[in-house]
C-alpha positions in Angstrom: 123.0 88.9 102.5 120.3 91.6 102.9 117.3 91.6 100.6 115.3 94.7 99.8 111.6 94.4 100.4 109.5 95.6 97.5 107.0 98.4 98.2 103.4 97.3 97.7 101.2 99.7 95.9 98.0 100.7 97.8 94.8 99.3 96.6 92.8 101.5 94.3 89.7 103.1 95.8 86.5 101.9 94.2 84.5 104.8 92.8 80.7 104.7 93.2 78.8 103.7 90.2 77.7 106.5 87.8 74.1 107.8 88.1 71.5 105.9 86.2 69.4 107.3 83.4 66.8 108.8 85.8 69.6 110.6 87.7 69.5 108.4 90.8 72.8 106.9 91.9 72.9 103.1 92.5 75.2 103.4 95.5 74.7 105.0 98.9 73.9 108.7 99.0 76.2 111.4 100.3 74.0 111.8 103.4 74.3 108.1 104.1 78.1 108.1 103.8 78.3 111.2 106.0 76.1 109.8 108.7 77.9 106.4 108.6 81.3 108.1 109.0 80.1 110.2 111.9 78.7 107.1 113.6 82.0 105.3 113.1 83.9 108.2 114.7 81.4 108.3 117.6 81.9 104.5 118.1 85.7 104.9 118.2 85.3 107.7 120.8 83.0 105.6 123.0 85.3 102.6 122.8 88.3 104.8 123.8 86.3 106.2 126.7 85.4 102.7 127.8 89.0 101.6 127.6 90.2 104.6 129.6 87.5 103.9 132.3 88.5 100.3 132.5 92.2 101.2 132.9 91.5 103.7 135.6 89.2 101.4 137.6 91.9 98.7 137.6 90.5 96.4 135.0 92.5 94.0 133.0 93.5 96.0 130.0 96.8 96.7 128.2 97.8 100.4 128.6 99.3 100.4 125.1 95.9 99.3 123.6 94.2 102.1 125.6 96.6 104.6 124.2 96.2 103.3 120.7 92.4 103.5 121.0 92.5 107.1 122.3 94.9 108.1 119.5 92.7 106.5 116.8 89.6 108.2 118.1 91.4 111.6 118.3 92.8 111.2 114.7 89.3 110.2 113.4 87.7 113.2 115.1 90.4 115.6 113.8 89.9 114.2 110.3 86.1 114.6 110.6 86.6 118.2 111.7 88.9 119.0 108.8 86.3 117.5 106.4 83.6 119.7 108.0 85.8 122.8 107.7 86.5 122.1 104.0 82.8 121.5 103.3 81.9 124.8 105.1 84.6 126.6 102.9 83.0 125.1 99.8 79.5 126.2 101.0 80.7 129.7 101.6 82.3 129.9 98.1 79.1 128.6 96.5 77.1 131.1 98.5 79.2 134.0 97.4 78.9 133.2 93.7 76.9 136.0 92.0 74.4 135.0 89.4 
């Protein structure tokens, strides 16, 4: 008899805390989040490069893991570029607003 697996709902994303009375946010700033995400993408790319180098030099590494690392780094980079493009579009729209 076949059973149907129930779908699990994704976990809710925690929103940053609201600004305090003096206007300062209690969580990390936008700049910190942006720099951290860029560093994570860079780390993924460096790890993928190291895995490819190890594979090509005959090291003991699983080719499937190398492919996965390269694809993850590529996807993270593409996502970062899309975020950059959207931010630039928003900047251009704000810049074009006439006061």
